[in-house]
PDB file with SEQRES, HELIX, SHEET and CRYST1 records, atoms N, CA, C and O in Angstrom:
SEQRES   1 A   68  UNK UNK UNK UNK UNK UNK UNK UNK UNK UNK UNK UNK UNK          
SEQRES   2 A   68  UNK UNK UNK UNK UNK UNK UNK UNK UNK UNK UNK UNK UNK          
SEQRES   3 A   68  UNK UNK UNK UNK UNK UNK UNK UNK UNK UNK UNK UNK UNK          
SEQRES   4 A   68  UNK UNK UNK UNK UNK UNK UNK UNK UNK UNK UNK UNK UNK          
SEQRES   5 A   68  UNK UNK UNK UNK UNK UNK UNK UNK UNK UNK UNK UNK UNK          
SEQRES   6 A   68  UNK UNK UNK                                                  
HELIX    1 AA1 UNK A    3  UNK A   19  1                                  17    
HELIX    2 AA2 UNK A   27  UNK A   34  1                                   8    
HELIX    3 AA3 UNK A   38  UNK A   50  1                                  13    
SHEET    1 AA1 3 UNK A  24  UNK A  26  0                                        
SHEET    2 AA1 3 UNK A  63  UNK A  67 -1                                        
SHEET    3 AA1 3 UNK A  54  UNK A  58 -1                                        
CRYST1    1.000    1.000    1.000  90.00  90.00  90.00 P 1           1          
ATOM      1  N   UNK A   1     147.569 106.317  32.829  1.00  0.00           N  
ATOM      2  CA  UNK A   1     146.233 105.983  33.276  1.00  0.00           C  
ATOM      3  C   UNK A   1     145.228 106.949  32.687  1.00  0.00           C  
ATOM      4  O   UNK A   1     145.517 108.125  32.463  1.00  0.00           O  
ATOM      5  N   UNK A   2     144.075 106.438  32.450  1.00  0.00           N  
ATOM      6  CA  UNK A   2     142.983 107.238  31.930  1.00  0.00           C  
ATOM      7  C   UNK A   2     142.254 107.911  33.093  1.00  0.00           C  
ATOM      8  O   UNK A   2     141.866 107.244  34.052  1.00  0.00           O  
ATOM      9  N   UNK A   3     142.070 109.208  33.012  1.00  0.00           N  
ATOM     10  CA  UNK A   3     141.434 109.955  34.112  1.00  0.00           C  
ATOM     11  C   UNK A   3     139.998 109.495  34.350  1.00  0.00           C  
ATOM     12  O   UNK A   3     139.467 109.684  35.444  1.00  0.00           O  
ATOM     13  N   UNK A   4     139.370 108.903  33.357  1.00  0.00           N  
ATOM     14  CA  UNK A   4     138.012 108.383  33.546  1.00  0.00           C  
ATOM     15  C   UNK A   4     137.996 107.268  34.589  1.00  0.00           C  
ATOM     16  O   UNK A   4     137.008 107.087  35.300  1.00  0.00           O  
ATOM     17  N   UNK A   5     139.099 106.524  34.673  1.00  0.00           N  
ATOM     18  CA  UNK A   5     139.197 105.481  35.700  1.00  0.00           C  
ATOM     19  C   UNK A   5     139.144 106.083  37.096  1.00  0.00           C  
ATOM     20  O   UNK A   5     138.560 105.490  38.004  1.00  0.00           O  
ATOM     21  N   UNK A   6     139.743 107.248  37.275  1.00  0.00           N  
ATOM     22  CA  UNK A   6     139.737 107.900  38.578  1.00  0.00           C  
ATOM     23  C   UNK A   6     138.299 108.158  39.028  1.00  0.00           C  
ATOM     24  O   UNK A   6     137.950 107.917  40.183  1.00  0.00           O  
ATOM     25  N   UNK A   7     137.484 108.644  38.121  1.00  0.00           N  
ATOM     26  CA  UNK A   7     136.075 108.902  38.420  1.00  0.00           C  
ATOM     27  C   UNK A   7     135.314 107.619  38.709  1.00  0.00           C  
ATOM     28  O   UNK A   7     134.443 107.597  39.578  1.00  0.00           O  
ATOM     29  N   UNK A   8     135.634 106.554  37.992  1.00  0.00           N  
ATOM     30  CA  UNK A   8     135.003 105.254  38.218  1.00  0.00           C  
ATOM     31  C   UNK A   8     135.329 104.753  39.627  1.00  0.00           C  
ATOM     32  O   UNK A   8     134.449 104.289  40.352  1.00  0.00           O  
ATOM     33  N   UNK A   9     136.615 104.855  40.004  1.00  0.00           N  
ATOM     34  CA  UNK A   9     137.024 104.412  41.342  1.00  0.00           C  
ATOM     35  C   UNK A   9     136.377 105.265  42.420  1.00  0.00           C  
ATOM     36  O   UNK A   9     135.936 104.745  43.446  1.00  0.00           O  
ATOM     37  N   UNK A  10     136.319 106.567  42.195  1.00  0.00           N  
ATOM     38  CA  UNK A  10     135.677 107.461  43.155  1.00  0.00           C  
ATOM     39  C   UNK A  10     134.197 107.104  43.311  1.00  0.00           C  
ATOM     40  O   UNK A  10     133.659 107.133  44.418  1.00  0.00           O  
ATOM     41  N   UNK A  11     133.556 106.772  42.215  1.00  0.00           N  
ATOM     42  CA  UNK A  11     132.158 106.361  42.261  1.00  0.00           C  
ATOM     43  C   UNK A  11     131.959 105.089  43.061  1.00  0.00           C  
ATOM     44  O   UNK A  11     130.992 104.966  43.812  1.00  0.00           O  
ATOM     45  N   UNK A  12     132.876 104.139  42.903  1.00  0.00           N  
ATOM     46  CA  UNK A  12     132.787 102.884  43.644  1.00  0.00           C  
ATOM     47  C   UNK A  12     132.928 103.124  45.145  1.00  0.00           C  
ATOM     48  O   UNK A  12     132.195 102.534  45.939  1.00  0.00           O  
ATOM     49  N   UNK A  13     133.862 103.983  45.535  1.00  0.00           N  
ATOM     50  CA  UNK A  13     134.051 104.297  46.946  1.00  0.00           C  
ATOM     51  C   UNK A  13     132.843 105.066  47.477  1.00  0.00           C  
ATOM     52  O   UNK A  13     132.358 104.779  48.572  1.00  0.00           O  
ATOM     53  N   UNK A  14     132.361 106.028  46.718  1.00  0.00           N  
ATOM     54  CA  UNK A  14     131.185 106.807  47.120  1.00  0.00           C  
ATOM     55  C   UNK A  14     129.995 105.891  47.355  1.00  0.00           C  
ATOM     56  O   UNK A  14     129.303 106.017  48.365  1.00  0.00           O  
ATOM     57  N   UNK A  15     129.753 104.971  46.430  1.00  0.00           N  
ATOM     58  CA  UNK A  15     128.627 104.047  46.551  1.00  0.00           C  
ATOM     59  C   UNK A  15     128.767 103.150  47.778  1.00  0.00           C  
ATOM     60  O   UNK A  15     127.778 102.869  48.455  1.00  0.00           O  
ATOM     61  N   UNK A  16     129.985 102.700  48.071  1.00  0.00           N  
ATOM     62  CA  UNK A  16     130.205 101.869  49.259  1.00  0.00           C  
ATOM     63  C   UNK A  16     129.894 102.656  50.529  1.00  0.00           C  
ATOM     64  O   UNK A  16     129.255 102.139  51.445  1.00  0.00           O  
ATOM     65  N   UNK A  17     130.346 103.899  50.578  1.00  0.00           N  
ATOM     66  CA  UNK A  17     130.067 104.745  51.736  1.00  0.00           C  
ATOM     67  C   UNK A  17     128.578 105.020  51.871  1.00  0.00           C  
ATOM     68  O   UNK A  17     128.027 104.965  52.970  1.00  0.00           O  
ATOM     69  N   UNK A  18     127.936 105.314  50.765  1.00  0.00           N  
ATOM     70  CA  UNK A  18     126.509 105.628  50.764  1.00  0.00           C  
ATOM     71  C   UNK A  18     125.670 104.416  51.168  1.00  0.00           C  
ATOM     72  O   UNK A  18     124.613 104.573  51.777  1.00  0.00           O  
ATOM     73  N   UNK A  19     126.127 103.225  50.838  1.00  0.00           N  
ATOM     74  CA  UNK A  19     125.388 102.002  51.147  1.00  0.00           C  
ATOM     75  C   UNK A  19     125.523 101.584  52.608  1.00  0.00           C  
ATOM     76  O   UNK A  19     124.707 100.811  53.111  1.00  0.00           O  
ATOM     77  N   UNK A  20     126.545 102.090  53.287  1.00  0.00           N  
ATOM     78  CA  UNK A  20     126.716 101.721  54.694  1.00  0.00           C  
ATOM     79  C   UNK A  20     125.718 102.498  55.553  1.00  0.00           C  
ATOM     80  O   UNK A  20     125.364 103.633  55.235  1.00  0.00           O  
ATOM     81  N   UNK A  21     125.272 101.881  56.633  1.00  0.00           N  
ATOM     82  CA  UNK A  21     124.270 102.508  57.505  1.00  0.00           C  
ATOM     83  C   UNK A  21     124.745 103.830  58.088  1.00  0.00           C  
ATOM     84  O   UNK A  21     123.972 104.781  58.200  1.00  0.00           O  
ATOM     85  N   UNK A  22     126.009 103.883  58.456  1.00  0.00           N  
ATOM     86  CA  UNK A  22     126.540 105.077  59.120  1.00  0.00           C  
ATOM     87  C   UNK A  22     127.183 106.063  58.150  1.00  0.00           C  
ATOM     88  O   UNK A  22     127.507 107.189  58.527  1.00  0.00           O  
ATOM     89  N   UNK A  23     127.368 105.637  56.897  1.00  0.00           N  
ATOM     90  CA  UNK A  23     128.063 106.429  55.880  1.00  0.00           C  
ATOM     91  C   UNK A  23     129.517 106.691  56.278  1.00  0.00           C  
ATOM     92  O   UNK A  23     130.130 107.673  55.858  1.00  0.00           O  
ATOM     93  N   UNK A  24     130.051 105.777  57.107  1.00  0.00           N  
ATOM     94  CA  UNK A  24     131.434 105.835  57.567  1.00  0.00           C  
ATOM     95  C   UNK A  24     132.044 104.449  57.386  1.00  0.00           C  
ATOM     96  O   UNK A  24     131.461 103.449  57.805  1.00  0.00           O  
ATOM     97  N   UNK A  25     133.220 104.393  56.762  1.00  0.00           N  
ATOM     98  CA  UNK A  25     133.921 103.125  56.581  1.00  0.00           C  
ATOM     99  C   UNK A  25     135.412 103.330  56.815  1.00  0.00           C  
ATOM    100  O   UNK A  25     135.956 104.403  56.552  1.00  0.00           O  
ATOM    101  N   UNK A  26     136.056 102.294  57.308  1.00  0.00           N  
ATOM    102  CA  UNK A  26     137.502 102.275  57.408  1.00  0.00           C  
ATOM    103  C   UNK A  26     138.103 101.812  56.095  1.00  0.00           C  
ATOM    104  O   UNK A  26     137.396 101.323  55.215  1.00  0.00           O  
ATOM    105  N   UNK A  27     139.402 101.969  55.970  1.00  0.00           N  
ATOM    106  CA  UNK A  27     140.100 101.591  54.738  1.00  0.00           C  
ATOM    107  C   UNK A  27     139.842 100.131  54.368  1.00  0.00           C  
ATOM    108  O   UNK A  27     139.534  99.828  53.215  1.00  0.00           O  
ATOM    109  N   UNK A  28     139.966  99.231  55.336  1.00  0.00           N  
ATOM    110  CA  UNK A  28     139.778  97.802  55.051  1.00  0.00           C  
ATOM    111  C   UNK A  28     138.352  97.509  54.596  1.00  0.00           C  
ATOM    112  O   UNK A  28     138.138  96.664  53.727  1.00  0.00           O  
ATOM    113  N   UNK A  29     137.388  98.198  55.175  1.00  0.00           N  
ATOM    114  CA  UNK A  29     135.994  98.019  54.765  1.00  0.00           C  
ATOM    115  C   UNK A  29     135.775  98.517  53.340  1.00  0.00           C  
ATOM    116  O   UNK A  29     135.051  97.894  52.563  1.00  0.00           O  
ATOM    117  N   UNK A  30     136.402  99.638  53.002  1.00  0.00           N  
ATOM    118  CA  UNK A  30     136.290 100.167  51.633  1.00  0.00           C  
ATOM    119  C   UNK A  30     136.928  99.185  50.655  1.00  0.00           C  
ATOM    120  O   UNK A  30     136.367  98.904  49.596  1.00  0.00           O  
ATOM    121  N   UNK A  31     138.089  98.670  51.007  1.00  0.00           N  
ATOM    122  CA  UNK A  31     138.789  97.722  50.150  1.00  0.00           C  
ATOM    123  C   UNK A  31     137.940  96.479  49.911  1.00  0.00           C  
ATOM    124  O   UNK A  31     137.846  95.988  48.785  1.00  0.00           O  
ATOM    125  N   UNK A  32     137.326  95.977  50.970  1.00  0.00           N  
ATOM    126  CA  UNK A  32     136.485  94.780  50.858  1.00  0.00           C  
ATOM    127  C   UNK A  32     135.234  95.058  50.015  1.00  0.00           C  
ATOM    128  O   UNK A  32     134.845  94.233  49.189  1.00  0.00           O  
ATOM    129  N   UNK A  33     134.615  96.208  50.224  1.00  0.00           N  
ATOM    130  CA  UNK A  33     133.375  96.539  49.524  1.00  0.00           C  
ATOM    131  C   UNK A  33     133.587  96.839  48.048  1.00  0.00           C  
ATOM    132  O   UNK A  33     132.724  96.543  47.222  1.00  0.00           O  
ATOM    133  N   UNK A  34     134.737  97.428  47.711  1.00  0.00           N  
ATOM    134  CA  UNK A  34     134.954  97.865  46.329  1.00  0.00           C  
ATOM    135  C   UNK A  34     135.840  96.941  45.518  1.00  0.00           C  
ATOM    136  O   UNK A  34     135.785  96.949  44.288  1.00  0.00           O  
ATOM    137  N   UNK A  35     136.661  96.140  46.196  1.00  0.00           N  
ATOM    138  CA  UNK A  35     137.646  95.266  45.540  1.00  0.00           C  
ATOM    139  C   UNK A  35     138.719  96.066  44.799  1.00  0.00           C  
ATOM    140  O   UNK A  35     139.380  95.545  43.900  1.00  0.00           O  
ATOM    141  N   UNK A  36     138.887  97.332  45.181  1.00  0.00           N  
ATOM    142  CA  UNK A  36     139.907  98.173  44.561  1.00  0.00           C  
ATOM    143  C   UNK A  36     141.258  97.951  45.226  1.00  0.00           C  
ATOM    144  O   UNK A  36     141.330  97.528  46.380  1.00  0.00           O  
ATOM    145  N   UNK A  37     142.327  98.239  44.490  1.00  0.00           N  
ATOM    146  CA  UNK A  37     143.678  98.175  45.021  1.00  0.00           C  
ATOM    147  C   UNK A  37     143.951  99.430  45.854  1.00  0.00           C  
ATOM    148  O   UNK A  37     143.231 100.425  45.759  1.00  0.00           O  
ATOM    149  N   UNK A  38     145.010  99.361  46.677  1.00  0.00           N  
ATOM    150  CA  UNK A  38     145.354 100.482  47.557  1.00  0.00           C  
ATOM    151  C   UNK A  38     145.494 101.790  46.779  1.00  0.00           C  
ATOM    152  O   UNK A  38     144.927 102.810  47.169  1.00  0.00           O  
ATOM    153  N   UNK A  39     146.242 101.761  45.690  1.00  0.00           N  
ATOM    154  CA  UNK A  39     146.474 102.968  44.903  1.00  0.00           C  
ATOM    155  C   UNK A  39     145.167 103.521  44.338  1.00  0.00           C  
ATOM    156  O   UNK A  39     144.969 104.735  44.293  1.00  0.00           O  
ATOM    157  N   UNK A  40     144.288 102.637  43.913  1.00  0.00           N  
ATOM    158  CA  UNK A  40     142.999 103.060  43.353  1.00  0.00           C  
ATOM    159  C   UNK A  40     142.127 103.716  44.421  1.00  0.00           C  
ATOM    160  O   UNK A  40     141.449 104.709  44.159  1.00  0.00           O  
ATOM    161  N   UNK A  41     142.152 103.152  45.624  1.00  0.00           N  
ATOM    162  CA  UNK A  41     141.387 103.741  46.729  1.00  0.00           C  
ATOM    163  C   UNK A  41     141.930 105.121  47.079  1.00  0.00           C  
ATOM    164  O   UNK A  41     141.159 106.055  47.299  1.00  0.00           O  
ATOM    165  N   UNK A  42     143.244 105.255  47.130  1.00  0.00           N  
ATOM    166  CA  UNK A  42     143.841 106.546  47.477  1.00  0.00           C  
ATOM    167  C   UNK A  42     143.512 107.603  46.429  1.00  0.00           C  
ATOM    168  O   UNK A  42     143.231 108.750  46.775  1.00  0.00           O  
ATOM    169  N   UNK A  43     143.546 107.231  45.162  1.00  0.00           N  
ATOM    170  CA  UNK A  43     143.167 108.164  44.093  1.00  0.00           C  
ATOM    171  C   UNK A  43     141.700 108.552  44.249  1.00  0.00           C  
ATOM    172  O   UNK A  43     141.344 109.722  44.110  1.00  0.00           O  
ATOM    173  N   UNK A  44     140.850 107.567  44.538  1.00  0.00           N  
ATOM    174  CA  UNK A  44     139.417 107.832  44.717  1.00  0.00           C  
ATOM    175  C   UNK A  44     139.176 108.773  45.894  1.00  0.00           C  
ATOM    176  O   UNK A  44     138.351 109.682  45.809  1.00  0.00           O  
ATOM    177  N   UNK A  45     139.900 108.552  46.993  1.00  0.00           N  
ATOM    178  CA  UNK A  45     139.740 109.431  48.154  1.00  0.00           C  
ATOM    179  C   UNK A  45     140.194 110.848  47.834  1.00  0.00           C  
ATOM    180  O   UNK A  45     139.575 111.813  48.283  1.00  0.00           O  
ATOM    181  N   UNK A  46     141.253 110.981  47.072  1.00  0.00           N  
ATOM    182  CA  UNK A  46     141.702 112.303  46.647  1.00  0.00           C  
ATOM    183  C   UNK A  46     140.649 113.006  45.814  1.00  0.00           C  
ATOM    184  O   UNK A  46     140.380 114.193  45.999  1.00  0.00           O  
ATOM    185  N   UNK A  47     140.063 112.266  44.901  1.00  0.00           N  
ATOM    186  CA  UNK A  47     139.012 112.808  44.024  1.00  0.00           C  
ATOM    187  C   UNK A  47     137.823 113.277  44.871  1.00  0.00           C  
ATOM    188  O   UNK A  47     137.355 114.407  44.728  1.00  0.00           O  
ATOM    189  N   UNK A  48     137.343 112.396  45.754  1.00  0.00           N  
ATOM    190  CA  UNK A  48     136.179 112.721  46.578  1.00  0.00           C  
ATOM    191  C   UNK A  48     136.488 113.843  47.564  1.00  0.00           C  
ATOM    192  O   UNK A  48     135.631 114.682  47.843  1.00  0.00           O  
ATOM    193  N   UNK A  49     137.702 113.858  48.087  1.00  0.00           N  
ATOM    194  CA  UNK A  49     138.104 114.927  48.996  1.00  0.00           C  
ATOM    195  C   UNK A  49     138.135 116.270  48.298  1.00  0.00           C  
ATOM    196  O   UNK A  49     137.688 117.278  48.845  1.00  0.00           O  
ATOM    197  N   UNK A  50     138.659 116.279  47.100  1.00  0.00           N  
ATOM    198  CA  UNK A  50     138.727 117.527  46.312  1.00  0.00           C  
ATOM    199  C   UNK A  50     137.329 118.067  46.021  1.00  0.00           C  
ATOM    200  O   UNK A  50     137.120 119.279  45.963  1.00  0.00           O  
ATOM    201  N   UNK A  51     136.378 117.152  45.840  1.00  0.00           N  
ATOM    202  CA  UNK A  51     134.993 117.558  45.593  1.00  0.00           C  
ATOM    203  C   UNK A  51     134.248 117.920  46.879  1.00  0.00           C  
ATOM    204  O   UNK A  51     133.103 118.369  46.824  1.00  0.00           O  
ATOM    205  N   UNK A  52     134.889 117.728  48.034  1.00  0.00           N  
ATOM    206  CA  UNK A  52     134.258 118.062  49.307  1.00  0.00           C  
ATOM    207  C   UNK A  52     133.187 117.069  49.729  1.00  0.00           C  
ATOM    208  O   UNK A  52     132.279 117.425  50.480  1.00  0.00           O  
ATOM    209  N   UNK A  53     133.278 115.829  49.261  1.00  0.00           N  
ATOM    210  CA  UNK A  53     132.243 114.838  49.549  1.00  0.00           C  
ATOM    211  C   UNK A  53     132.580 113.936  50.726  1.00  0.00           C  
ATOM    212  O   UNK A  53     131.723 113.188  51.195  1.00  0.00           O  
ATOM    213  N   UNK A  54     133.819 113.995  51.210  1.00  0.00           N  
ATOM    214  CA  UNK A  54     134.228 113.132  52.313  1.00  0.00           C  
ATOM    215  C   UNK A  54     135.059 113.898  53.324  1.00  0.00           C  
ATOM    216  O   UNK A  54     135.619 114.955  53.034  1.00  0.00           O  
ATOM    217  N   UNK A  55     135.119 113.328  54.524  1.00  0.00           N  
ATOM    218  CA  UNK A  55     136.032 113.771  55.565  1.00  0.00           C  
ATOM    219  C   UNK A  55     136.866 112.553  55.920  1.00  0.00           C  
ATOM    220  O   UNK A  55     136.322 111.479  56.176  1.00  0.00           O  
ATOM    221  N   UNK A  56     138.184 112.714  55.939  1.00  0.00           N  
ATOM    222  CA  UNK A  56     139.093 111.614  56.224  1.00  0.00           C  
ATOM    223  C   UNK A  56     139.765 111.866  57.563  1.00  0.00           C  
ATOM    224  O   UNK A  56     140.284 112.952  57.822  1.00  0.00           O  
ATOM    225  N   UNK A  57     139.746 110.841  58.410  1.00  0.00           N  
ATOM    226  CA  UNK A  57     140.417 110.887  59.703  1.00  0.00           C  
ATOM    227  C   UNK A  57     141.421 109.746  59.744  1.00  0.00           C  
ATOM    228  O   UNK A  57     141.085 108.602  59.440  1.00  0.00           O  
ATOM    229  N   UNK A  58     142.650 110.062  60.119  1.00  0.00           N  
ATOM    230  CA  UNK A  58     143.687 109.040  60.224  1.00  0.00           C  
ATOM    231  C   UNK A  58     143.992 108.846  61.699  1.00  0.00           C  
ATOM    232  O   UNK A  58     144.337 109.796  62.401  1.00  0.00           O  
ATOM    233  N   UNK A  59     143.864 107.605  62.166  1.00  0.00           N  
ATOM    234  CA  UNK A  59     144.256 107.309  63.535  1.00  0.00           C  
ATOM    235  C   UNK A  59     145.314 106.216  63.515  1.00  0.00           C  
ATOM    236  O   UNK A  59     145.772 105.822  62.443  1.00  0.00           O  
ATOM    237  N   UNK A  60     145.701 105.731  64.659  1.00  0.00           N  
ATOM    238  CA  UNK A  60     146.782 104.750  64.739  1.00  0.00           C  
ATOM    239  C   UNK A  60     146.467 103.456  64.001  1.00  0.00           C  
ATOM    240  O   UNK A  60     147.366 102.810  63.461  1.00  0.00           O  
ATOM    241  N   UNK A  61     145.211 103.082  63.976  1.00  0.00           N  
ATOM    242  CA  UNK A  61     144.822 101.787  63.442  1.00  0.00           C  
ATOM    243  C   UNK A  61     144.294 101.816  62.016  1.00  0.00           C  
ATOM    244  O   UNK A  61     144.406 100.816  61.307  1.00  0.00           O  
ATOM    245  N   UNK A  62     143.726 102.924  61.577  1.00  0.00           N  
ATOM    246  CA  UNK A  62     142.989 102.900  60.322  1.00  0.00           C  
ATOM    247  C   UNK A  62     142.839 104.301  59.734  1.00  0.00           C  
ATOM    248  O   UNK A  62     143.064 105.311  60.401  1.00  0.00           O  
ATOM    249  N   UNK A  63     142.457 104.320  58.484  1.00  0.00           N  
ATOM    250  CA  UNK A  63     141.998 105.524  57.800  1.00  0.00           C  
ATOM    251  C   UNK A  63     140.477 105.420  57.801  1.00  0.00           C  
ATOM    252  O   UNK A  63     139.924 104.444  57.294  1.00  0.00           O  
ATOM    253  N   UNK A  64     139.805 106.404  58.360  1.00  0.00           N  
ATOM    254  CA  UNK A  64     138.354 106.380  58.461  1.00  0.00           C  
ATOM    255  C   UNK A  64     137.794 107.460  57.541  1.00  0.00           C  
ATOM    256  O   UNK A  64     138.215 108.615  57.586  1.00  0.00           O  
ATOM    257  N   UNK A  65     136.845 107.065  56.714  1.00  0.00           N  
ATOM    258  CA  UNK A  65     136.274 107.971  55.729  1.00  0.00           C  
ATOM    259  C   UNK A  65     134.796 108.137  55.992  1.00  0.00           C  
ATOM    260  O   UNK A  65     134.069 107.154  56.137  1.00  0.00           O  
ATOM    261  N   UNK A  66     134.350 109.382  56.054  1.00  0.00           N  
ATOM    262  CA  UNK A  66     132.938 109.690  56.281  1.00  0.00           C  
ATOM    263  C   UNK A  66     132.390 110.477  55.108  1.00  0.00           C  
ATOM    264  O   UNK A  66     132.998 111.447  54.655  1.00  0.00           O  
ATOM    265  N   UNK A  67     131.242 110.054  54.624  1.00  0.00           N  
ATOM    266  CA  UNK A  67     130.555 110.764  53.552  1.00  0.00           C  
ATOM    267  C   UNK A  67     129.810 111.941  54.148  1.00  0.00           C  
ATOM    268  O   UNK A  67     129.083 111.776  55.128  1.00  0.00           O  
ATOM    269  N   UNK A  68     129.974 113.130  53.576  1.00  0.00           N  
ATOM    270  CA  UNK A  68     129.299 114.327  54.103  1.00  0.00           C  
ATOM    271  C   UNK A  68     128.199 114.772  53.168  1.00  0.00           C  
ATOM    272  O   UNK A  68     127.519 115.761  53.441  1.00  0.00           O  
TER     273      UNK A  68                                                      
END                                                                             
């Protein structure tokens, strides 16, 4: 895989979070908004997490991502 794709996916997730009123989305909402595959979303979350741009909370029902 090309590492540039990782940045593209991270950008798509970031934009989806930024566009939401609360700047908080669950995994299913991110998937719907970005049309990314599970693996692509996870890579994007890793990228954004490493940059300190998100906070991820895992509960019984969902992965919740908040833009900081």
